[in-house]
C-alpha positions in Angstrom: -3.3 1.6 -17.6 -5.0 3.1 -13.6 -6.2 0.4 -11.4 -8.2 1.8 -8.2 -9.6 0.6 -5.6 -10.2 0.6 -1.3 -7.8 -1.2 0.5 -7.7 -4.9 0.7 -9.9 -4.9 -3.1 -7.0 -6.6 -4.4 -5.6 -4.0 -6.8 -1.8 -4.7 -5.8 -1.9 -8.3 -6.6 -4.3 -8.0 -9.9 -1.3 -5.8 -11.3 1.3 -8.3 -10.4 -1.0 -11.4 -12.0 -0.8 -9.3 -15.7 2.2 -8.0 -15.2 3.5 -12.3 -14.5 0.9 -13.4 -17.7 2.3 -10.6 -19.9 6.1 -11.6 -19.3 4.7 -15.2 -20.7 3.6 -13.8 -23.9 6.5 -11.5 -24.6 9.8 -10.2 -23.7 9.6 -7.2 -21.4 11.1 -5.8 -18.4 8.7 -5.5 -15.3 9.0 -3.4 -12.3 7.4 -2.8 -8.9 7.8 0.4 -6.9 6.1 1.2 -3.9 5.6 4.5 -3.6 4.3 5.0 0.3 8.2 4.0 0.4 9.5 5.6 -2.6 8.4 8.7 -3.1 10.6 11.0 -4.8 11.7 11.1 -9.0 14.9 10.0 -8.8 14.4 7.7 -6.0 11.4 5.5 -7.9 13.7 5.2 -10.8 16.5 4.1 -9.4 14.2 1.2 -7.8 11.9 0.6 -10.9 16.0 -0.2 -13.1 16.8 -2.3 -9.9 13.5 -4.1 -9.4 14.1 -4.9 -13.2 17.7 -6.2 -12.8 18.5 -3.0 -15.4 20.8 -1.9 -12.5 22.5 -2.4 -8.8 22.2 0.9 -6.1 24.7 3.2 -6.0 25.2 6.8 -4.4 22.9 8.9 -5.7 24.3 11.9 -8.3 22.8 15.3 -9.4 21.5 14.1 -12.7 20.8 10.9 -11.3 16.6 11.1 -12.8 17.5 11.6 -16.0 20.3 9.1 -16.1 17.9 6.5 -14.6 15.2 7.8 -17.2 17.7 7.5 -19.9 18.8 3.5 -18.7 14.9 3.0 -19.0 15.0 3.8 -22.6 18.0 2.2 -23.7 17.0 -1.2 -21.9 16.9 -3.8 -24.4 13.2 -4.7 -24.4 10.5 -1.9 -22.8 9.8 -2.0 -19.5 6.1 -2.0 -17.7 6.8 0.0 -14.7 3.7 -0.7 -11.5 3.8 2.4 -9.5 1.6 1.2 -6.5 0.4 3.6 -3.8 0.6 6.4 -7.2 -0.9 8.9 -5.4 2.0 9.5 -3.2 4.4 10.2 -5.9 5.9 13.1 -5.0 7.0 14.9 -8.4 3.4 15.8 -10.2 5.2 15.7 -13.4 6.8 12.7 -13.6 3.7 10.5 -15.1 3.6 12.6 -17.7 7.1 12.0 -18.2 6.6 8.2 -18.1 3.9 8.4 -21.0 6.3 10.9 -22.9 9.7 7.8 -22.2 10.3 6.0 -25.4 9.8 1.7 -24.1 8.4 2.5 -20.9 4.5 1.7 -20.0 3.2 3.0 -17.0 1.2 1.2 -15.1 -0.7 3.1 -11.8 -2.2 1.6 -9.0 -3.9 3.9 -7.0 -7.1 4.0 -4.3 -9.3 7.1 -5.9 -8.9 7.6 -9.7 -9.8 10.8 -9.7 -8.3 12.4 -6.8 -4.5 10.9 -8.2 -6.0 12.4 -11.4 -6.4 16.6 -10.0 -2.9 16.1 -8.8 -1.0 15.5 -11.9 0.3 18.7 -13.7 -2.7 20.0 -16.2 -1.4 17.9 -19.3 -1.5 14.7 -17.6 -5.4 13.5 -17.1 -6.1 14.0 -20.5 -3.3 11.4 -21.3 -4.1 9.2 -18.4 -7.7 8.8 -19.5 -7.1 7.9 -23.1 -5.6 4.3 -21.3 -7.8 1.9 -19.4 -9.3 2.8 -16.3 -10.2 -0.7 -13.8 -12.1 0.1 -10.9 -12.6 -2.3 -7.9 -15.0 -2.8 -5.5 -14.7 -4.4 -2.1 -14.9 -8.3 -2.0 -18.6 -10.2 -1.3 -18.3 -12.5 1.3 -19.1 -15.5 -0.8 -15.5 -14.2 -2.7 -13.2 -13.9 0.2 -14.6 -17.1 1.4 -13.3 -18.8 -2.2 -9.9 -16.7 -1.4 -9.7 -18.2 2.1 -10.7 -21.8 1.3 -8.2 -21.2 -1.5 -5.4 -21.0 1.1 -7.0 -23.5 3.4 -6.0 -25.7 0.8 -2.9 -24.9 -0.5 -1.5 -24.8 3.4 -3.2 -28.1 3.6 -4.6 -26.3 7.1 -6.6 -28.6 9.2 -9.2 -27.9 12.4 -10.8 -25.6 10.2 -14.6 -26.2 11.6 -17.5 -25.3 9.3 -18.8 -21.9 9.1 -15.7 -20.4 10.6 -14.5 -18.8 6.6 -17.5 -17.5 6.3 -17.5 -15.9 9.9 -14.1 -14.3 8.9 -15.3 -13.0 5.4 -18.0 -11.1 7.4 -15.5 -9.8 10.5 -13.5 -8.7 7.2 -15.8 -6.7 5.1 -14.9 -7.1 2.3 -10.7 -6.5 3.0 -8.8 -9.3 1.6 -6.0 -8.3 3.4 -7.9 -8.3 6.8 -9.3 -11.8 5.8 -6.3 -13.4 5.2 -4.2 -12.2 8.6 -7.6 -13.1 10.8 -7.3 -16.7 8.8 -3.3 -16.2 9.4 -4.2 -15.6 13.3 -6.9 -17.7 13.9 -4.6 -20.6 12.4 -2.0 -20.1 14.9 -3.6 -19.3 17.8 -5.7 -23.0 17.4 -2.3 -24.4 16.9 -0.9 -22.9 20.3 -3.9 -24.1 21.7 -4.4 -27.7 20.1 -7.5 -26.3 19.2 -9.8 -26.4 16.0 -10.4 -23.0 14.5 -14.1 -22.6 15.2 -16.0 -19.2 15.0 -15.8 -18.9 18.7 -12.3 -18.1 18.1 -12.5 -15.3 15.6 -13.2 -12.8 18.4 -9.9 -13.7 20.1 -7.7 -12.9 16.9 -8.7 -10.1 15.3 -7.0 -7.4 16.8 -4.1 -9.3 17.1 -4.2 -9.8 13.3 -4.9 -6.1 13.0 -2.3 -5.5 14.8 -0.2 -7.1 12.2 -1.5 -5.2 9.4 -0.2 -2.0 11.1 2.8 -3.0 11.7 4.0 -4.1 8.4 1.9 -0.9 7.0 4.2 1.4 9.3 7.5 -0.7 8.2 6.0 0.3 5.0 6.4 4.2 5.8 8.9 6.9 4.2 10.7 8.9 7.1 8.3 11.9 7.0 5.0 9.9 7.7 6.9 7.3 10.1 7.6 10.8 12.3 4.2 11.7 12.6 3.1 8.5 13.5 5.4 8.2 16.4 4.9 12.1 17.3 1.3 11.3 17.9 2.2 7.9 19.6 4.7 9.7 22.2 2.0 12.5 22.7 -1.4 10.3 22.7 -4.6 12.1 22.0 -4.0 15.8 20.4 -6.3 18.0 18.9 -6.9 18.1 15.2 -4.3 21.0 14.5 -1.6 20.2 16.4 -0.2 17.4 14.2 1.0 20.7 12.3 3.1 22.0 14.6 4.6 19.2 15.8 5.3 18.5 12.5 6.6 21.8 11.5 9.6 21.1 13.5 11.0 19.0 11.8 9.9 19.5 8.1 9.1 23.2 8.1 9.6 23.3 4.2 6.0 21.3 4.1 3.2 22.1 2.6 0.0 22.4 5.2 -1.7 19.8 1.8 1.3 17.6 2.5 1.0 17.1 6.1 -3.0 16.6 5.7 -2.1 14.0 2.9 0.6 12.2 5.6 -2.4 12.6 8.4 -5.0 10.6 5.9 -2.5 7.8 4.9 -2.2 7.1 8.3 -5.5 7.1 9.0 -6.8 4.9 5.8 -3.9 2.1 7.2 -5.1 2.1 10.4 -1.8 4.1 12.2 -4.0 6.4 13.7 -7.7 7.2 14.3 -9.2 10.5 14.1 -12.2 11.0 16.8 -15.1 13.8 17.1 -16.0 16.7 14.5 -15.9 20.8 14.4 -13.8 22.7 17.2 -13.6 19.4 19.2 -11.6 17.3 16.6 -8.7 15.2 17.9 -6.2 12.7 17.0 -4.9 9.2 19.0 -2.5 6.5 18.0 -4.9 3.3 17.7 -2.3 0.7 19.9 0.9 1.1 20.9 3.3 0.0 18.1 7.0 -1.1 18.5 10.0 1.0 17.2 11.6 -1.6 16.7 13.8 -3.1 13.0 12.2 -6.4 13.6 10.0 -7.6 10.3 6.4 -7.3 10.6 5.1 -10.4 8.8 3.0 -8.6 5.6 -0.5 -10.3 4.9 0.1 -12.8 2.3 
């Protein structure tokens, strides 16, 4: 199965819910791997085994990938492996390997279905298309209000005035992650001011809410993405071609398409922004982000 859709459309939430319901019905191992952070074949398979409770972390071996796959196939129960952010998998052959593995069912979570399929080796896209594809779209305003109201009720949050949830939903423009983060920041700010949470407060907390999401996203990045982000932070606004020159110093073997993909990831998750067009195109950081190692609060 493949689930696709834009950021904040609920892809991860749907995949986790589906797997949780499946476990109620049958004996099955499950694992969830974030491929934005874990991208090589061996690392993905090891993370899957660890998340499924089938092994503990160990020092990597030369034949680690084949060993990990054999452990999956030898497990007492089949494993449903959710590969979140699957378009970032380094090994284009891995999806086909998982399709062929006994007792392993992959669930791919991606942003753009066709772009993901086009990256795979020649034998895999047709196999991918034989399975179900669920395409999610951005939430409507009424759906976002329902999502926010459920969190208000679950948290027994007081002081949320009429019209506030509707304004948050409008501000988030269909992105549930942004809407939830804005609600959280608004509630905390209201408590610190000893005030009710009103529509007037939303404009004050939107940027802190976005900054919270950016911090969370940066902490999810693997080393090459994070390095490129910090290079752009240090340089400030730079011309469109300069990141490749900077990046090549640290990763001389990286292909141009890899660097472009890294940049697109940083743009998608609000870590940098592109500006201008043609020869005047540039790239700049959105806001300075601390390099401290403290954990950010992910949207819940």
